[in-house]
C-alpha positions as CSV (number, residue, x, y, z in Angstrom):
1,M,180.9,84.3,149.5
2,V,182.9,86.4,150.8
3,G,181.8,89.3,152.7
4,S,178.2,87.6,153.5
5,T,176.0,89.3,155.7
6,I,173.8,86.4,156.4
7,A,173.7,85.7,160.1
8,P,173.1,82.8,162.3
9,P,170.2,82.5,164.9
10,G,171.5,84.3,167.9
11,W,173.1,87.3,166.3
12,A,169.1,89.0,165.7
13,S,169.8,91.2,168.9
14,Q,172.3,93.2,166.6
15,P,170.5,93.8,163.1
16,S,172.5,96.9,162.5
17,E,175.8,95.2,162.5
18,P,176.2,93.4,159.4
19,V,178.7,90.5,159.8
20,T,181.7,90.5,157.7
21,P,185.0,88.8,157.8
22,A,186.4,91.8,160.0
23,N,184.1,90.8,163.0
24,V,182.5,87.4,162.4
25,V,185.0,85.2,164.6
26,N,184.0,87.8,167.5
27,K,180.4,87.0,167.0
28,I,181.0,83.4,166.4
29,E,182.7,83.3,169.8
30,A,180.4,85.2,171.9
31,L,177.6,83.4,170.6
32,W,179.2,79.7,171.4
33,E,180.9,81.0,175.0
34,G,177.0,81.6,175.7
35,E,176.0,78.3,175.2
36,Y,178.7,76.8,177.2
37,E,178.1,78.8,180.1
38,R,174.4,78.1,179.8
39,Q,175.3,74.9,179.7
40,F,177.9,74.4,182.5
41,N,176.0,77.2,184.8
42,R,178.9,79.0,185.3
43,D,181.1,82.1,183.8
44,L,184.4,80.9,181.6
45,P,187.4,82.7,181.7
46,A,187.2,83.4,178.0
47,R,189.8,85.3,176.0
48,R,188.8,88.4,174.2
49,I,189.5,87.0,170.4
50,S,189.3,88.2,167.1
51,A,190.1,86.7,163.4
52,A,193.3,88.6,163.6
53,I,194.5,86.9,167.0
54,V,193.4,83.4,165.9
55,S,195.5,84.2,162.5
56,E,198.4,85.1,164.8
57,Q,198.1,82.2,166.8
58,L,198.0,80.0,163.9
59,R,201.2,81.3,162.6
60,E,202.9,80.7,166.2
61,M,201.7,77.2,166.5
62,E,203.2,76.9,162.7
63,R,206.5,78.2,163.8
64,R,206.7,75.8,167.1
65,T,205.1,72.8,165.3
66,G,206.0,73.0,161.7
67,K,202.7,72.3,161.1
68,R,200.0,74.9,159.2
69,S,196.7,74.9,160.4
70,A,193.2,76.5,159.5
71,L,190.2,76.8,162.0
72,L,186.6,76.1,160.6
73,Y,183.4,77.1,162.1
74,M,180.7,75.2,161.0
75,M,176.9,76.1,161.9
76,P,174.1,74.5,160.5
77,R,170.9,76.8,160.5
78,D,167.4,76.6,159.3
79,N,167.7,76.8,155.9
80,D,171.6,76.5,154.9
81,V,174.9,76.1,156.6
82,E,177.4,78.9,157.2
83,L,181.3,78.1,157.0
84,V,183.9,80.4,158.3
85,L,187.8,79.4,157.6
86,V,190.2,81.0,159.3
87,T,194.1,80.8,158.2
88,G,197.3,82.3,159.2
89,R,198.1,83.7,155.3
90,S,193.9,84.9,154.3
91,E,191.3,86.7,155.4
92,P,188.6,85.1,156.9
93,R,186.5,83.4,154.3
94,I,182.7,82.9,154.5
95,E,181.1,80.2,152.5
96,I,176.9,80.0,152.7
97,I,175.9,76.4,151.7
98,P,172.4,76.3,150.4
99,G,170.2,73.6,149.8
100,T,171.0,72.1,153.6
101,S,169.6,72.6,156.7
102,Q,170.0,72.1,160.6
103,A,167.5,69.2,159.9
104,A,169.4,67.7,157.3
105,I,173.0,67.9,158.7
106,N,171.3,66.3,162.1
107,E,169.7,63.3,159.7
108,A,173.1,63.0,157.8
109,V,175.2,62.7,161.0
110,K,173.1,60.3,162.7
111,L,172.3,58.1,159.4
112,L,176.5,58.3,159.4
113,T,176.7,57.4,162.5
114,V,174.2,54.2,162.4
115,A,175.6,53.3,159.2
116,I,179.7,52.8,160.8
117,T,178.7,51.5,164.1
118,N,176.0,48.5,162.9
119,P,178.0,45.2,163.5
120,V,176.0,43.9,160.5
121,Q,177.5,46.4,158.2
122,R,181.0,46.0,159.7
123,N,182.6,44.7,156.5
124,G,180.8,47.1,154.0
125,V,180.9,50.5,152.7
126,S,177.5,51.8,153.7
127,Y,178.4,54.6,155.3
128,L,179.9,56.2,152.3
129,P,176.7,57.9,151.0
130,Y,176.5,59.8,153.7
131,A,180.4,60.7,154.6
132,R,180.6,62.1,151.2
133,R,177.3,63.9,151.6
134,L,178.7,65.8,154.5
135,H,182.3,65.9,152.8
136,N,180.6,68.0,149.9
137,W,178.7,70.1,152.6
138,L,181.4,71.1,154.8
139,I,184.9,70.4,153.2
140,A,184.4,70.5,149.4
141,P,183.4,74.4,149.1
142,I,186.7,75.7,151.1
143,E,189.0,72.5,150.1
144,S,191.0,74.4,147.3
145,Q,192.0,76.9,149.6
146,L,193.1,74.3,152.2
147,Q,195.2,73.2,149.9
148,A,196.5,76.0,148.5
149,E,197.9,77.0,151.6
150,G,199.2,73.8,152.4
151,I,197.0,72.9,155.4
152,E,198.1,70.1,157.6
153,L,195.8,70.4,160.9
154,L,191.9,70.8,160.3
155,I,190.3,72.5,163.6
156,F,186.9,72.2,163.6
157,C,184.7,74.2,165.9
158,P,181.3,73.0,165.2
159,G,177.7,74.2,165.8
160,E,175.0,72.2,167.0
161,G,174.0,68.8,165.3
162,L,178.1,68.6,164.1
163,R,179.5,68.3,167.8
164,S,179.3,64.9,168.1
165,A,180.0,63.7,164.0
166,P,182.6,61.5,162.8
167,L,184.8,64.2,161.1
168,A,187.6,61.8,160.5
169,A,185.4,59.8,158.4
170,L,184.2,62.1,155.8
171,H,184.6,61.0,152.5
172,D,185.9,62.7,149.0
173,G,184.9,59.6,146.9
174,Q,188.7,58.5,146.9
175,R,190.1,59.5,150.5
176,F,189.0,60.1,154.2
177,L,189.4,63.4,155.6
178,I,191.9,61.7,158.0
179,E,194.0,60.9,155.2
180,K,194.3,64.7,154.3
181,Y,194.4,66.2,157.6
182,A,194.9,65.6,161.5
183,I,191.9,66.5,162.9
184,A,190.8,68.4,166.2
185,R,187.5,70.3,167.5
186,I,187.3,72.9,170.0
187,P,184.5,74.3,171.8
188,G,185.8,78.1,170.8
189,F,189.0,79.2,170.0
190,S,188.5,81.8,173.1
191,L,187.9,78.7,175.4
192,F,191.0,76.7,175.2
193,D,194.8,77.5,176.2
194,P,196.0,77.5,172.7
195,Q,200.2,76.9,173.7
196,A,201.6,73.8,172.6
197,G,202.8,71.9,175.3
198,N,205.3,69.6,176.0
199,L,204.4,66.0,176.3
200,Q,207.6,64.1,175.4
201,R,209.1,64.3,179.4
202,S,205.4,63.6,180.6
203,R,204.3,60.5,182.9
204,V,201.5,59.2,182.4
205,L,199.1,57.6,185.0
206,A,196.9,55.5,184.0
207,M,193.8,53.9,185.8
208,G,191.0,51.7,184.5
209,A,188.4,48.9,185.2
210,S,187.6,45.3,183.6
211,Q,185.2,45.0,185.8
212,F,182.0,46.8,188.0
213,E,180.0,46.3,190.9
214,D,176.8,44.8,189.7
215,T,174.9,47.7,190.6
216,T,176.2,50.0,188.0
217,N,174.9,47.6,185.1
218,L,177.9,48.4,183.4
219,S,179.3,45.8,180.9
220,P,182.7,44.6,181.7
221,L,185.7,45.9,179.6
222,P,188.4,43.0,179.9
223,G,190.9,44.7,177.5
224,V,191.6,47.2,180.0
225,P,194.3,45.3,182.1
226,I,195.9,44.6,179.0
227,E,195.3,48.3,177.5
228,L,197.1,49.8,180.6
229,E,200.0,47.2,181.2
230,A,201.2,48.4,177.9
231,I,201.0,51.7,178.5
232,V,203.1,52.3,181.5
233,G,204.6,48.6,181.7
234,N,203.7,45.8,184.5
235,G,207.3,45.1,187.2
236,D,209.3,43.8,184.7
237,R,207.8,44.6,181.6
238,P,208.3,48.1,180.2
239,G,205.8,50.3,178.7
240,L,205.4,52.8,176.2
241,W,205.9,55.5,178.8
242,P,206.8,56.3,182.2
243,G,204.1,56.5,185.1
244,R,201.7,53.9,187.1
245,Y,198.5,52.4,186.7
246,F,195.8,51.6,188.9
247,L,193.4,48.6,187.9
248,N,189.6,47.9,189.3
249,N,189.3,48.5,193.3
250,Q,192.5,50.5,193.0
251,F,191.0,52.9,190.5
252,T,189.0,55.2,192.7
253,L,188.6,59.1,192.4
254,G,190.5,59.3,196.2
255,A,193.5,57.3,194.1
256,L,193.2,59.9,191.6
257,Q,193.3,62.7,193.9
258,R,196.2,61.2,196.0
259,E,198.5,60.0,193.2
260,R,198.2,63.4,191.5
261,Q,199.5,65.2,194.8
262,R,202.1,62.6,195.4
263,S,203.5,63.2,191.3
264,D,203.7,65.0,188.6
265,Y,201.6,63.4,185.4
266,G,201.5,65.5,182.2
267,I,198.9,62.3,180.4
268,V,196.0,61.0,182.7
269,H,194.7,57.9,180.9
270,L,191.5,56.6,182.1
271,A,190.2,53.4,180.7
272,T,186.6,53.2,181.4
273,H,183.1,53.7,181.0
274,A,182.1,57.3,180.2
275,E,178.5,58.9,178.8
276,F,177.7,61.7,177.8
277,K,173.7,62.0,178.0
278,A,170.9,64.4,177.3
279,G,170.3,66.6,180.1
280,R,172.1,68.8,182.4
281,P,176.1,67.7,183.2
282,E,175.1,65.9,186.0
283,A,173.7,63.3,183.7
284,S,176.8,62.9,182.1
285,F,179.6,60.7,183.9
286,I,182.5,58.8,184.2
287,Q,182.9,55.5,185.9
288,F,185.1,54.9,188.6
289,W,185.0,51.5,190.2
290,Q,182.3,52.1,192.6
291,E,181.5,55.9,192.2
292,R,180.7,58.0,189.8
293,L,181.8,61.1,188.7
294,S,179.7,63.7,186.6
295,L,180.6,66.0,184.1
296,A,179.6,69.1,186.8
297,Q,181.6,67.0,189.4
298,I,184.8,67.1,187.5
299,Q,185.7,71.0,187.6
300,A,186.2,70.5,191.1
301,I,189.3,68.3,190.9
302,D,192.0,70.6,191.1
303,W,193.7,70.0,187.6
304,I,195.7,73.4,187.5
305,S,197.9,73.3,190.4
306,K,199.4,70.8,188.7
307,P,198.6,70.7,185.0
308,V,197.2,67.6,183.0
309,E,198.0,68.7,179.2
310,L,196.0,65.4,177.9
311,L,193.2,63.6,179.8
312,V,192.5,60.2,177.4
313,L,189.3,58.8,178.0
314,S,188.9,55.2,176.3
315,A,185.6,53.9,176.5
316,C,183.2,56.8,175.6
317,R,179.7,56.8,174.4
318,T,177.6,60.1,173.0
319,A,174.0,60.5,172.7
320,V,173.6,60.9,169.0
321,G,171.7,64.0,168.1
322,D,171.0,65.5,171.5
323,R,172.2,69.1,171.5
324,E,173.2,68.8,175.6
325,A,175.1,65.4,175.0
326,E,177.1,67.3,172.0
327,L,177.7,70.5,174.4
328,G,178.9,67.8,177.3
329,F,181.2,66.0,174.9
330,A,182.7,69.3,172.7
331,G,183.0,71.1,176.1
332,M,184.8,68.1,178.2
333,A,187.9,70.2,178.0
334,I,186.3,73.3,179.5
335,A,184.5,71.1,182.6
336,S,187.5,69.3,183.4
337,G,190.3,72.1,183.2
338,V,192.6,70.3,181.2
339,K,194.7,71.7,178.1
340,A,193.2,68.9,175.9
341,S,191.4,65.7,175.8
342,I,190.9,62.2,173.5
343,A,187.8,60.7,173.3
344,S,185.4,58.5,171.3
345,L,182.1,58.9,170.4
346,W,181.0,55.4,170.4
347,Y,182.1,52.4,172.2
348,V,184.7,50.4,170.4
349,S,185.2,47.1,170.9
350,D,188.3,46.2,173.3
351,R,190.6,44.6,170.8
352,G,189.7,47.4,168.8
353,T,190.2,49.9,171.4
354,L,193.3,48.3,172.6
355,A,195.1,48.6,169.2
356,L,194.5,52.3,168.5
357,M,195.4,53.4,171.9
358,N,198.8,51.3,171.8
359,E,199.6,52.9,168.4
360,F,198.4,56.2,169.9
361,Y,201.0,56.2,172.7
362,R,203.7,54.9,170.6
363,Q,202.9,57.6,167.9
364,L,203.0,60.2,170.7
365,R,206.6,59.8,171.3
366,Q,207.6,61.0,168.1
367,A,204.5,63.0,166.3
368,P,204.9,66.9,166.3
369,T,201.5,67.3,168.0
370,K,198.9,65.4,169.7
371,S,196.4,65.3,166.8
372,E,199.1,64.1,164.5
373,A,200.0,61.4,166.6
374,L,196.1,60.4,166.9
375,R,196.2,60.8,163.1
376,Q,198.8,58.8,162.4
377,A,197.3,55.6,164.9
378,Q,193.8,56.1,162.9
379,L,195.8,55.7,159.7
380,A,197.8,52.5,161.1
381,L,194.1,50.9,161.3
382,L,192.8,52.1,158.0
383,R,195.8,50.9,156.2
384,G,196.1,47.4,158.2
385,Q,199.5,48.0,159.7
386,V,198.2,47.3,163.1
387,R,195.9,44.0,163.1
388,I,194.7,40.9,165.3
389,E,195.8,37.5,164.7
390,G,194.4,35.2,167.3
391,N,195.7,35.8,170.4
392,E,198.2,38.6,169.0
393,L,197.8,42.0,168.4
394,R,200.4,43.0,165.9
395,G,202.1,46.0,165.0
396,S,201.2,47.7,167.8
397,G,203.1,49.9,169.7
398,A,204.4,47.6,172.6
399,R,208.0,47.3,172.5
400,G,208.4,43.8,171.0
401,G,205.4,44.5,168.1
402,T,203.4,42.1,169.5
403,V,200.5,42.4,172.4
404,F,199.2,38.6,173.3
405,L,195.7,39.0,174.4
406,P,193.6,37.1,176.9
407,P,191.3,34.4,175.9
408,D,188.3,36.4,176.7
409,I,189.6,39.1,174.0
410,A,191.2,36.8,171.3
411,A,190.1,36.7,168.0
412,T,189.2,33.8,166.4
413,G,191.7,33.9,163.0
414,Q,192.7,37.2,161.3
415,E,190.9,40.6,162.4
416,L,191.7,43.5,160.0
417,L,190.7,47.1,161.8
418,S,190.2,49.1,158.7
419,H,186.8,49.6,158.9
420,P,186.1,53.3,160.5
421,Y,184.2,51.9,163.4
422,Y,187.5,51.0,164.7
423,W,189.1,54.4,164.5
424,A,186.6,56.9,163.7
425,A,185.3,57.2,166.9
426,F,188.2,58.9,168.5
427,T,188.5,62.6,168.5
428,V,190.8,65.4,169.8
429,I,188.9,68.1,172.1
430,G,190.6,71.1,172.9
431,N,194.3,72.4,172.3
432,P,195.6,70.1,169.2
433,W,199.1,71.1,169.5
């Protein structure tokens, strides 16, 4: 319904100005900027934005990366869902999806997440009805235009209930969404730096913990040492990227700050527990060896003087269906000040995380964008190109093609990683280019 005048909650204060394709982007951005400012309790340096500015930026990124992108706002409401599609070649398109609601979206996302993460159903397809339902509501109404314009990257700007949805696992009955598009999510187009960064010459600061002090009550992550070594190497064994790693008792907030002052790192990789919880940002945290860095504290780290293009959190968990947890997850790049982050919606097994991260860093060497690198890694797991056989991770990005696993995470026989549990949790947040 192009040119709809139906407005989402929060726009009632401006009843004299109908919502049109010309002003819809401004209104959504202003509404969501306010949500994130209230969540993080600070003014955000938002840019003035309009549909024309977004379209021009999408065209500029296509010229630089060769990838054609579209921005999709998704706003669940009491009695419907509003979609707003912005591309580099057309006027904004507004679609009102009847027969659904905020409550229906919340339920479908919860059922999809539970079905994907249920270990009893790990070899089944019980998630498909919910994946198809969400695809029918959110993607099918605008997919003909995506195909006609040759869109390759979908940038989602989701509203409540959808900020922690496993969008890569949406399904049209034939293919997963990730098989058709690279995917990223942003808190708002005005709230991130859209300029494409150059990661090709970056160094990686890789840090993590395989064990935690008893007082933390956190489970061990035995795959972390292998994960870090595969990324940056260890002694005579080269890794995929240049850099350094810090493990266990070396993994401190002080070490992170000192090392970043000592050297330039375009990528910071943290292999540790991170949880996005209900409540204020103080409740959500990233676990270091002995200390927790809350989402409220993360902005105190100087990420600006030596900019970080990408922050990777490989062992996250987000409270499903909680508005404040969703705002924390989706707003992580805002909170930290980095250009983009990659994080997971749920804890993935050590073997699955190791496989995905190895393949991601291999793809990042050659992909035109970080979102495409993540997509190719997800497809490699989905298509069985990366798999576990006993104590070997095969087809991974490690040089030599095989990573040998320690006994405590080795598989018994062959383990395929094609189920969305292993790959659909990971997502790009912030700058997708």
